[in-house]
LUMGU-671708 format. One record per residue (C-alpha): residue number from 1; x, y, z. Coordinates in Angstrom, 1 decimal, always signed. Layout:
REM residues N
num	c1	c2	c3
NUM	X	Y	Z
...
END
This chain:
REM residues 188
num	c1	c2	c3
1	-18.1	+1.7	+2.2
2	-17.8	+2.4	-1.4
3	-17.0	-0.4	-4.0
4	-16.4	+0.5	-7.6
5	-17.1	-2.3	-9.8
6	-16.5	-2.9	-13.6
7	-16.7	+0.7	-13.8
8	-14.1	+3.3	-15.8
9	-13.2	+6.8	-15.4
10	-15.1	+7.8	-12.1
11	-13.3	+10.3	-9.8
12	-14.1	+10.1	-6.1
13	-12.9	+13.3	-4.0
14	-12.8	+14.6	-1.0
15	-14.9	+11.7	+0.8
16	-14.9	+11.0	+4.5
17	-15.5	+7.0	+5.0
18	-15.4	+5.7	+8.7
19	-16.8	+2.8	+10.4
20	-17.0	+0.0	+8.2
21	-15.6	-2.8	+10.3
22	-16.6	-5.8	+8.4
23	-15.3	-4.5	+4.9
24	-13.4	-2.1	+2.8
25	-13.7	+1.7	+3.3
26	-13.4	+2.0	-0.5
27	-12.5	-0.8	-3.0
28	-11.3	-0.5	-6.5
29	-12.6	-3.9	-7.9
30	-14.1	-6.1	-10.4
31	-12.2	-4.9	-13.3
32	-12.5	-1.2	-12.4
33	-10.0	+0.7	-14.3
34	-8.9	+4.3	-14.9
35	-10.7	+5.4	-11.4
36	-9.1	+8.0	-8.9
37	-9.8	+8.5	-5.2
38	-8.6	+11.9	-4.1
39	-8.2	+13.9	-1.2
40	-10.4	+11.6	+1.1
41	-10.1	+10.2	+5.0
42	-10.7	+6.5	+5.2
43	-10.8	+5.4	+9.0
44	-11.9	+2.9	+11.3
45	-12.6	+0.3	+8.6
46	-11.5	-3.3	+8.3
47	-9.1	-2.1	+5.3
48	-8.8	+1.3	+4.1
49	-8.1	+1.1	+0.5
50	-8.6	-2.1	-1.7
51	-7.6	-2.9	-5.1
52	-8.9	-6.3	-6.0
53	-10.3	-8.6	-8.8
54	-8.3	-7.4	-11.6
55	-8.4	-3.6	-11.1
56	-6.2	-2.1	-13.5
57	-4.6	+1.6	-13.6
58	-6.6	+3.1	-10.9
59	-5.1	+5.9	-8.7
60	-5.5	+6.8	-5.1
61	-3.7	+10.3	-4.6
62	-3.4	+12.4	-1.4
63	-5.6	+10.7	+1.0
64	-5.4	+9.8	+4.6
65	-5.8	+6.2	+5.5
66	-5.9	+5.6	+9.3
67	-6.6	+3.7	+12.2
68	-8.1	+0.7	+10.2
69	-8.4	-3.0	+11.9
70	-6.4	-4.6	+9.4
71	-4.2	-3.2	+6.6
72	-4.1	+0.6	+5.5
73	-4.2	-0.3	+1.8
74	-4.3	-3.8	+0.5
75	-3.6	-5.2	-3.0
76	-5.3	-8.7	-4.4
77	-6.5	-10.7	-7.2
78	-4.5	-9.8	-10.5
79	-4.8	-5.8	-9.8
80	-2.1	-4.2	-12.0
81	-0.7	-0.9	-13.1
82	-2.5	+0.9	-9.9
83	-1.1	+3.8	-8.1
84	-1.1	+5.2	-4.6
85	+0.5	+8.8	-4.7
86	+1.1	+11.1	-1.7
87	-1.0	+10.9	+1.5
88	-0.7	+9.5	+4.6
89	-1.1	+5.7	+5.7
90	-0.8	+5.7	+9.6
91	-1.6	+3.6	+12.6
92	-3.5	+0.6	+10.9
93	-3.6	-2.7	+13.0
94	-1.8	-4.7	+10.5
95	+0.0	-3.6	+7.4
96	+0.4	+0.2	+6.0
97	+0.5	-1.2	+2.8
98	+0.1	-4.8	+1.6
99	+1.1	-5.8	-1.9
100	+1.5	-9.2	-0.7
101	-1.4	-10.8	-0.1
102	-1.3	-12.2	-3.8
103	+1.7	-12.8	-5.9
104	-0.3	-12.0	-8.9
105	-0.7	-8.2	-8.2
106	+2.3	-6.7	-10.5
107	+3.3	-3.3	-11.9
108	+1.6	-1.3	-8.8
109	+3.5	+1.7	-7.7
110	+3.6	+3.3	-4.0
111	+5.1	+6.7	-4.7
112	+5.7	+9.6	-2.3
113	+3.6	+8.3	+0.6
114	+4.3	+9.0	+4.5
115	+3.7	+5.3	+5.6
116	+4.0	+5.7	+9.5
117	+3.3	+4.1	+12.8
118	+1.5	+0.8	+11.6
119	+1.3	-2.2	+13.9
120	+3.3	-4.8	+11.6
121	+5.2	-3.9	+8.4
122	+5.1	-0.4	+6.4
123	+5.1	-2.4	+3.2
124	+4.8	-5.6	+2.8
125	+5.7	-6.8	-1.0
126	+5.3	-9.7	-3.3
127	+4.0	-10.2	-6.7
128	+6.7	-8.6	-9.5
129	+7.7	-5.5	-11.2
130	+6.4	-3.4	-8.2
131	+7.6	+0.0	-7.3
132	+8.2	+1.7	-3.9
133	+9.4	+5.3	-4.5
134	+10.3	+8.4	-2.4
135	+8.3	+7.2	+0.5
136	+8.7	+8.1	+4.3
137	+8.6	+4.7	+6.2
138	+8.9	+5.5	+9.7
139	+8.2	+4.2	+13.2
140	+6.5	+0.8	+12.0
141	+7.3	-2.8	+13.4
142	+9.3	-3.4	+10.2
143	+9.9	-0.7	+7.3
144	+9.8	-3.2	+4.0
145	+9.5	-6.9	+4.5
146	+10.2	-8.9	+1.2
147	+8.8	-12.4	+2.1
148	+9.1	-14.2	-1.1
149	+8.9	-12.2	-4.6
150	+7.8	-14.4	-7.6
151	+9.8	-11.7	-9.8
152	+11.5	-8.3	-9.4
153	+11.0	-5.4	-7.4
154	+12.2	-1.3	-7.4
155	+12.7	-0.1	-4.3
156	+14.3	+3.9	-4.4
157	+14.7	+7.1	-2.8
158	+12.9	+5.9	+0.2
159	+13.7	+7.2	+3.9
160	+13.3	+4.1	+6.1
161	+13.6	+5.2	+9.7
162	+13.2	+4.2	+13.3
163	+11.3	+0.9	+12.8
164	+11.1	-1.1	+15.8
165	+12.8	-4.3	+14.2
166	+14.2	-4.0	+10.8
167	+14.6	-1.4	+7.9
168	+14.3	-3.9	+5.3
169	+13.8	-7.5	+5.9
170	+14.3	-10.1	+2.8
171	+13.7	-13.9	+3.0
172	+14.2	-16.1	-0.3
173	+13.4	-13.3	-2.4
174	+14.0	-13.0	-6.1
175	+15.9	-9.8	-7.5
176	+15.2	-7.0	-6.0
177	+16.5	-3.4	-6.9
178	+17.8	-0.8	-4.0
179	+18.9	+2.5	-5.2
180	+19.2	+5.8	-3.0
181	+17.4	+4.6	+0.1
182	+18.3	+6.3	+3.2
183	+18.0	+3.6	+6.2
184	+18.9	+4.9	+9.8
185	+17.9	+4.5	+13.3
186	+16.2	+0.9	+12.8
187	+16.8	-1.6	+15.4
188	+18.5	-4.0	+12.7
END
């Protein structure tokens, strides 16, 4: 795939990335900051888009992330202030969006995305000060799972619909704020 490592202000637009089954389709990594991935398609990779290794203030916007072996979008390694906005994340083999791989991933935003038909959880959330806003989280095994937050999360204005198990599943989580979410036709 493509890896941005220790670079700033790079824009990648209109790419089609397929078939990297041993790694990411696209990675913001190793202190990359202020970069953008726009209007691209990432499919049939190990993971679709990764934010790793202190990736800061990067944007993935209006992308189609589908049919990846593991997660559609994956955050790990103290990445902060990144944003996934608009676009589709669907039919991935594990999580649609995995913000739970590393509790040091803080202050990231998932905004106005369609997170659909992923094999496990639509949005898996740890870390602190992460925001899940105005998304459509539909037809996943579970909509949103908060396993063990080490800080707060803000979850607002989402439609969490027709997930096979829970719409929202919280375990021993720290404070989370839920405002104006719509939940219906989930099994629980």
